[in-house]
C-alpha positions in Angstrom: 6.9 -16.4 -2.7 8.3 -13.3 -1.3 6.5 -10.4 -0.1 6.1 -7.5 -2.7 4.9 -4.0 -2.8 1.2 -3.9 -2.3 0.5 -0.6 -4.0 -0.8 -1.9 -7.4 -3.2 -4.3 -5.5 -4.5 -1.9 -3.0 -5.0 0.8 -5.5 -7.9 -1.4 -6.8 -11.0 0.4 -5.8 -12.9 -2.7 -5.2 -10.0 -3.9 -2.6 -10.2 -0.5 -0.7 -13.9 -1.1 -0.4 -13.1 -4.6 0.9 -13.9 -4.7 4.7 -12.3 -7.5 6.7 -14.7 -6.5 9.4 -17.7 -7.9 7.3 -16.0 -10.7 5.7 -14.1 -12.2 8.7 -15.5 -12.4 11.8 -12.3 -11.0 13.9 -10.3 -13.7 15.9 -11.1 -11.7 19.1 -14.6 -12.5 18.9 -14.0 -16.3 18.9 -14.3 -18.2 22.2 -11.3 -20.4 22.5 -12.9 -23.4 23.7 -10.7 -25.8 22.2 -9.0 -27.7 24.9 -6.1 -29.6 22.9 -2.7 -28.1 22.8 -0.2 -28.8 19.7 3.3 -28.4 19.3 4.7 -26.1 16.3 5.7 -29.4 14.6 2.4 -30.4 14.3 0.9 -27.2 13.4 0.6 -27.9 9.4 -1.1 -31.5 10.0 -3.5 -29.8 12.7 -4.6 -26.9 10.3 -5.4 -29.6 7.2 -7.2 -32.0 9.9 -9.7 -29.0 11.1 -10.2 -27.8 7.9 -11.0 -31.4 6.6 -12.5 -33.2 9.4 -14.9 -29.8 10.6 -15.6 -28.1 7.3 -14.6 -30.5 4.7 -12.4 -28.2 2.9 -8.8 -29.5 1.7 -6.0 -26.8 2.2 -2.3 -27.4 1.6 -0.1 -26.0 4.3 3.6 -25.3 3.9 6.0 -24.3 6.8 9.0 -22.1 6.6 11.0 -21.1 9.8 8.7 -18.2 11.2 5.6 -18.4 8.7 2.9 -20.8 8.1 1.6 -20.8 4.6 -2.1 -21.9 3.8 -3.3 -22.6 0.4 -6.8 -23.1 -0.7 -7.7 -23.8 -4.4 -11.2 -22.8 -5.7 -12.8 -23.2 -8.8 -14.5 -19.8 -8.4 -13.3 -17.1 -6.3 -15.1 -13.9 -7.5 -18.8 -13.0 -7.1 -20.9 -13.1 -10.3 -21.6 -9.5 -9.7 -17.9 -8.6 -9.1 -17.4 -5.5 -11.1 -20.7 -4.5 -11.4 -22.3 -4.2 -7.7 -19.6 -2.2 -5.7 -19.7 -4.3 -2.3 -19.4 -7.8 -4.2 -16.2 -9.3 -4.1 -16.0 -12.8 -3.1 -18.4 -15.7 -4.3 -20.6 -16.3 -1.3 -19.5 -20.1 -0.9 -15.8 -19.4 -1.1 -16.2 -16.3 1.2 -17.8 -18.6 3.9 -14.9 -21.6 3.5 -12.2 -18.5 3.6 -14.1 -17.6 6.7 -13.7 -21.3 8.2 -10.1 -21.5 7.0 -9.4 -18.2 8.6 -10.7 -19.1 12.0 -8.8 -22.4 11.8 -5.6 -20.9 11.5 -6.2 -18.7 14.5 -7.6 -21.7 16.5 -4.5 -23.5 15.7 -2.1 -20.7 16.4 -3.7 -20.1 19.9 -3.4 -23.7 20.7 0.3 -24.4 19.9 3.5 -23.4 21.6 4.0 -22.1 18.2 7.1 -19.6 17.6 5.3 -18.8 14.1 5.5 -15.1 13.6 3.2 -14.7 10.5 0.6 -16.6 8.7 -0.4 -16.4 4.8 -3.6 -17.6 3.6 -3.6 -17.7 -0.3 -7.0 -18.3 -1.9 -6.4 -19.0 -5.7 -9.0 -19.3 -8.6 -7.3 -22.1 -10.7 -9.8 -21.3 -13.6 -8.8 -17.7 -14.1 -5.3 -17.9 -12.6 -4.9 -15.2 -9.5 -4.2 -15.1 -6.0 -5.7 -13.4 -3.3 -3.5 -13.4 0.0 -4.2 -12.5 3.4 -1.2 -12.1 5.6 -1.4 -11.4 9.4 1.0 -11.6 12.5 0.4 -14.2 14.7 1.1 -11.8 17.7 -1.8 -9.8 16.5 -4.1 -13.1 16.5 -2.8 -13.6 20.3 -3.8 -9.8 21.2 -7.0 -10.1 19.4 -8.1 -13.1 21.3 -6.7 -11.3 24.5 -9.1 -8.4 24.0 -6.2 -6.1 23.7 -6.6 -4.9 20.0 -10.1 -3.6 18.9 -11.6 -5.6 16.0 -11.4 -2.8 13.6 -7.6 -1.9 14.4 -7.0 -5.9 14.3 -8.5 -5.8 10.7 -6.3 -2.9 9.8 -3.3 -5.2 10.5 -3.8 -7.8 7.9 -2.1 -7.2 4.7 -4.3 -7.8 1.4 -2.8 -8.8 -1.8 -4.7 -9.5 -5.1 -2.5 -10.3 -8.1 -3.0 -12.4 -11.4 -0.9 -15.5 -11.3 -0.9 -17.7 -14.4 0.9 -20.4 -12.2 -2.4 -20.7 -10.2 -4.1 -22.2 -13.3 -5.0 -25.8 -12.5 -2.8 -25.7 -9.3 -4.6 -28.1 -6.8 -1.4 -29.0 -4.9 0.0 -25.4 -4.1 3.1 -25.8 -6.5 3.3 -22.3 -7.1 3.3 -21.4 -3.3 6.9 -21.1 -2.2 7.1 -21.0 1.7 9.7 -18.6 2.8 10.2 -16.4 6.0 8.5 -13.1 6.2 10.3 -10.1 8.0 8.5 -7.5 10.0 10.3 -4.9 7.7 8.6 -6.4 4.7 5.3 -7.1 6.8 5.2 -3.3 7.4 6.5 -2.1 4.2 3.2 -3.4 2.9 1.0 -2.7 5.8 1.8 1.0 6.0 1.0 2.1 2.3 -2.3 0.0 2.8 -3.3 1.8 5.7 -2.8 5.3 4.1 -4.9 4.2 1.2 -7.8 3.1 3.3 -7.4 6.2 5.6 -7.7 8.7 2.6 -10.5 6.5 1.2 -12.6 6.9 4.2 -15.6 9.6 3.9 -14.0 12.0 6.1 -11.0 12.5 3.8 -12.4 11.1 0.6 -14.5 14.1 -0.1 -11.5 16.6 0.1 -8.9 14.4 -1.5 -8.3 12.0 -4.5 -5.7 9.2 -3.9 -4.2 8.5 -7.2 -1.3 6.2 -5.3 0.5 5.2 -2.5 3.4 2.8 -3.1 5.9 1.6 -0.4 8.3 -1.1 0.2 11.1 -2.2 2.7 14.4 -2.3 1.1 18.2 -2.4 2.2 16.8 -1.6 5.7 14.8 1.7 4.6 11.2 2.2 4.2 10.5 3.8 0.9 7.1 5.5 0.5 5.9 7.4 -2.5 2.3 9.0 -2.7 0.3 11.1 -5.0 -2.7 12.7 -3.0 -4.4 15.6 -4.4 -6.8 18.0 -2.7 -10.1 18.5 -4.8 -12.1 20.4 -2.4 -11.8 23.1 0.4 -11.4 22.3 3.9 -12.6 24.5 7.0 -9.5 23.3 8.7 -6.1 22.8 6.9 -5.5 19.2 6.6 -1.6 18.3 6.5 -1.3 15.4 4.3 2.4 14.6 5.2 1.6 14.6 8.9 -1.1 12.4 8.6 1.3 10.0 6.6 4.0 10.5 9.0 1.7 9.9 12.0 0.5 6.6 10.2 4.4 5.4 10.0 5.1 6.3 13.3 1.9 4.4 14.8 2.8 1.4 12.8 6.4 1.4 13.8 5.4 2.0 17.6 2.7 -0.6 17.7 5.2 -3.5 16.7 7.9 -2.1 18.6 10.0 -2.1 15.3 13.2 -0.1 15.7 15.6 -2.4 13.4 15.7 0.3 10.2 17.8 2.6 9.0 15.5 5.3 8.1 12.3 6.4 6.2 12.3 8.0 2.6 9.2 9.8 1.8 8.4 11.3 -1.7 5.7 13.3 -2.5 5.1 12.9 -6.3 3.0 16.0 -6.9 5.4 18.1 -5.6 8.5 16.3 -5.9 9.5 17.0 -2.6 11.6 14.2 -0.9 12.2 13.9 3.0 14.6 11.4 4.6 14.0 10.7 8.5 16.3 8.5 10.6 14.6 6.2 13.2 15.1 8.6 16.2 13.0 11.3 14.3 10.4 9.3 13.4 10.1 7.3 16.6 10.4 10.5 18.7 7.4 12.0 17.2 4.3 12.5 18.9 1.0 11.5 17.5 -1.9 13.7 18.4 
């Protein structure tokens, strides 16, 4: 299951309103009281065991070289009022179970000698046929536990994806989940447009701009990002959309100390303006 561009999923206004801070208690706020210590080779079994014995939840866990994939099939994922009431997304019981699985993943990662870089939690509605995935960096989990990342920043670093998937129908064994390695380039290729979408949907910018789309991907060692953000109201002070986007890109790359890329290709779909920045130009930018 290779990471795909997240633009279509994140353009969904329901997902943009979805707050991980409310649905998932950040791992950083959870005390690490577990005295057990596990090895990477047992990480999959430990996650399954904790979920089953402590929460009575059956999950399927698959491992690639650098990523742990956790799959949870449910009969119902969406709230009865999804699409009717703005803030209603997950079925309450499903949301509670997801929270417990999420905390289990963090607990297991914090108590292993794991060299795992990423985790993917995929929750599928096996009746309707769609996947909701939450992708995170294990380094972010460890920093969150240590208190070096504020909870609101930790939540911004998770990548969300919601996509219809007919293969999920009736799949209680996770057969449609194909564990593979995730790279930091792919991860940031999804996180960056997601951050920009959420940023422009915050109240301070939403009153002045309408965000029609922000799409991004990491391919052939380049970050490609297209955006369609139009101003709809005058501002008392000029707001430079391109600068905000470049600041966001720069921040993300520096936050992960990611330098293994050939450049950034940024395209404004409204003006058809396209710019290309090499790594030195983007990493040497000052964020104010």
